[in-house]
C-alpha angles and dihedrals in degrees: 000000000000100000134087091286090062094047092050088052091048091052091048091049091051093050091048094050102036094104090052090050091051092048092052091046091049089057091049094050089051090066106084094218099185119145109268111179089179086074097040115137142142109320088007105077092156097042137266099294092062089039089055091053091050092051088052091055093046090054090048092051094048091047091054095044100248129143107254129182127190113211099206092292093298094100145342132219127202117187145186135186134025139255142108094269127060138211114209122203109192123208138159130220098196119096137194119256118279093248119198104013089193090063093056115095090199130029109286098225097037116081111231128188120210111176108302094348133089119205131197141092109295099011088124100016094074124300096081095054090041092055088046090055092048090051090052088058088048091051094049089050094047094047091044093237109188107219126186090206129057115238115215122190104205115198122194131196105209110042091123093054131016105353089225086138100067090036089057094042097052093042088063102028135050123254115259115249089238129013146167140185117223088208103100135047140290139283100041127307099204095163133049120181124243112259130210119184108192142161135217117211133185131180115214125232117224111271127217094187112054093180121217095296129029130191096226097181142352123199130190135150114267100228107142094193094064139056119259095271100161128040133167117195124188116208128194139174137075092299096040092108092048093050092045089054093065087066096053097100093051107027144033110262121193139161105257117240093223134022113258099225136096097244100030090241092146123080126190098025115186121210120213113193116195124190130182131173115286116252138165112264090238090067104049093147092065098068141025114256130224090232091057092049091049097050093045088058097039103039092083098040111120124208098037115152115255095257093052092045094051089055095049092046092051092047092050094045097046112027119002116120091350121109100165102059094254093134089050090056087241103102109137135165126206120193092223103030104034129222140330117266129204127187136173107221101182143358122198125179137174138160091289102050143291142272121208120189121201140175121220123186128186140187132214114305097048118077130208090240091059090046093051093045091053096045092048090052090052095046092052091048092052097038096241132132116245114209121185111217100179141346125200115187123236116263124211134164125184116249087229094063118118091242096054091044090055091046092049094051091048092046093050094046091055101038102027087227131113115264106234120191118225142167134237141193090227124107119233129162087261088089088061089062127086090208109021148096141195109264122183146277095165126056131217108285096024114137107217108155090206112189087012137092115282096027105191142187129201112229089207090056092045092053092048089048091052092052091051092048092050093053091048094050092048093048099048 
C-alpha cells in the first residue's frame, strides 16, 4: 500500500477527518498548558496545566486504541506499528504565556478559524502539528498500513523552558533510529546552533562618593527568549535631570513618585522608560535593543558613581551595538550554519548589585569549551560572576544522510520545489536526537506569529505538511 492508490486513500481520509482533527485540536488549545511550578506535584513536575494537557492526550490515545505511556509527567509517547527499528516524531504540549491579551484579535486559549487560518496559542507551536501527527497514526491504523518500523510520537512538557522532559525521556528510553521534530520550517532544518543562556552578576560595595548622577535602579522583564525590549532606569543626583533630558527624544522621562532605594536617601528620582520592538533573542540583528539605546546615551555621561560606571563600561565593552559576539571575542562564521549571535535579554539593578541575562548562539567551528573559557576570562577581568543558566548543544546532520534524502524526495514530490537544507538559531527537539532534524510544519512565506499575540496556522500548509510526513514515514 505504498503506491498512488494508497496516497489517494490517505488524502481522502484526511479530507474526511479534517473536522474531527480540528475539533480535537480546539480542545487541546483550550488547555492553557503553560508551566506553573506553583502547582507542581508527583507526576506533574511542570504543574497542573501541563498535566491536564497530558491527561487529555492519554484519553485521546486510549479512545483511538493506541499504546500510550506516561513517563512520570515529564513526557508521553503514543505509538503504532511494529519492527526492530523506530521512527520518533518529537512534539511538545507546553506553550508560552498568552502575553498582552489586548493585542489578541481572538481569545488566546480558544481556537478560532477565519477562512484558511487557525488562531490561538499553540496552534503552530506545537499543538497543531502534534494533532496532525496523531491523526497520521490514526490514518495508518484505519487503512491497515503495514509498517516495518514502529512510529513513536514523543510529547514533552518543558520544551519552552528547561528541556527536563526530553532529558528525562532519553535517560530512560533508547534513541529512535530516525527522528524529526515538526517544530521548525520547511524545507529541512539540518542544523541548529548551540545555545548558551547565561547571566552576569555583581554585588556592589558601599560607596562614599555617589558622583553627580547615580543609576539607582534598572528594571526589565527577565525573558531570556526575547531581546531587551522594555527597560526602566531610575536616575538620582544633582545632575539626574540633566542626564534624563538626553533621553527625551527617544524615551518617556518622568519624575518618579517614590525613591527607588532601601532607605529613601534619594530625592528627585527621574524615571527613563525605554521601549523597542519585541523580537526573539535569536534574532538580535533584526531590531534595536533597549540596552543598546541606554548605553549610547550613558556612555558619555560624566560624573556617574563608580557602581553605575562599572555597569555601563561592561555593557559597552561586551555587548552594545554588537549582535555577533565580536566584542566578546567569540564572533565566528560557518559556511553552512551562519554566524554567532549575542543578545542581552534583561538588565536589573538595585542598591545591592545587578543581574544581566544574555543569550549566545554559535555554529559549527566554535565549541562550548572555547566559549566558556573566553567568557570566564572576561568575567574575571571585569570582576563579575558568570552563571550558566542552560546549555543546549549544537545539532547538525549531513545533507547526505538517508533521513534527509528521504525528506528531500518527499518534499519535492509534494511541492515541486527543491528541498534545500538550512540552519537556524532556534531550538527544537531535533537537537535531542542522534539522527534527526526539524522538518516543517510551516512553509516559506507563512505568517505564524509564534510566541506573539495572534499566533496562527494555515490549514493549507498543515495539510501539505501531513502529506509530506506520510510520504517520509512510508519511505523510511
